C-alpha positions in Angstrom: -17.2 23.4 -0.6 -13.5 23.0 -1.2 -11.5 20.2 0.3 -9.8 22.8 2.4 -13.1 24.1 3.7 -14.4 20.6 4.3 -11.4 19.6 6.4 -11.5 22.9 8.4 -15.2 22.5 9.1 -14.8 18.9 10.3 -11.8 19.7 12.5 -13.7 22.6 14.0 -16.7 20.4 14.6 -14.7 17.7 16.3 -12.1 19.6 18.3 -13.5 23.2 18.7 -10.0 24.6 18.3 -8.8 28.0 19.5 -6.6 28.3 16.5 -7.1 26.5 13.2 -5.4 27.0 9.8 -5.7 24.6 6.9 -3.7 25.1 3.7 -4.0 23.0 0.7 -0.6 23.1 -1.2 -1.2 20.1 -3.5 -0.7 22.2 -6.6 3.0 22.7 -5.7 3.3 18.8 -6.0 1.4 18.4 -9.2 3.1 15.7 -11.3 5.4 14.4 -8.5 5.4 10.9 -7.2 2.1 10.3 -5.3 0.4 12.9 -7.5 1.0 11.6 -11.0 -2.4 12.6 -12.3 -1.6 16.3 -11.6 -4.4 16.7 -9.0 -4.5 20.3 -7.9 -6.3 19.7 -4.6 -6.4 17.1 -1.9 -3.0 15.5 -1.8 -1.0 17.8 0.4 -2.2 19.9 3.3 -0.7 21.9 6.2 -2.7 22.2 9.4 -2.1 24.3 12.5 -4.5 23.3 15.2 -4.5 24.3 18.9 -7.3 22.8 21.0 -8.2 22.2 24.7 -9.1 18.7 23.4 -5.3 18.0 23.4 -4.8 18.8 27.0 -2.6 16.3 28.7 -1.9 14.4 25.4 1.4 13.8 23.8 2.2 15.1 20.3 1.8 11.6 19.0 -1.7 11.3 20.6 -2.6 14.7 19.2 -1.6 13.7 15.7 -3.4 10.4 15.9 -6.6 12.2 16.8 -6.2 14.5 13.7 -5.3 11.6 11.5 -8.4 9.7 12.7 -10.6 12.7 11.7 -8.9 13.0 8.4 -9.3 9.3 7.4 -12.0 9.9 4.8 -9.7 12.3 3.0 -6.7 10.0 3.4 -8.8 7.2 1.8 -9.4 9.5 -1.2 -5.8 10.4 -1.9 -4.5 12.8 0.8 -1.1 11.6 1.6 1.0 14.4 2.8 0.0 16.1 6.0 2.1 18.7 7.8 0.8 19.1 11.4 1.4 21.7 14.1 -0.7 20.8 17.1 -0.9 21.9 20.7 -3.1 22.8 23.7 -4.5 26.3 23.8 
């Protein structure tokens, strides 16, 4: 299972989103600061996630929830996350 699929499965399991998109764009940053070993996966992702779990929560709270779910991947080198979140 790819990193992108792992993250998507975990977010779906935890938040049952109405809309979920996960795009790994690490390859675009291969060789840049923060990715000096030219990793092609797992350093930069874009997530669009709309879930009823975010009902009544601020954007900051929504993002904190997502970051807490992503912690295992952050600990392994994921360092750039573009988030679009909201209630469905």
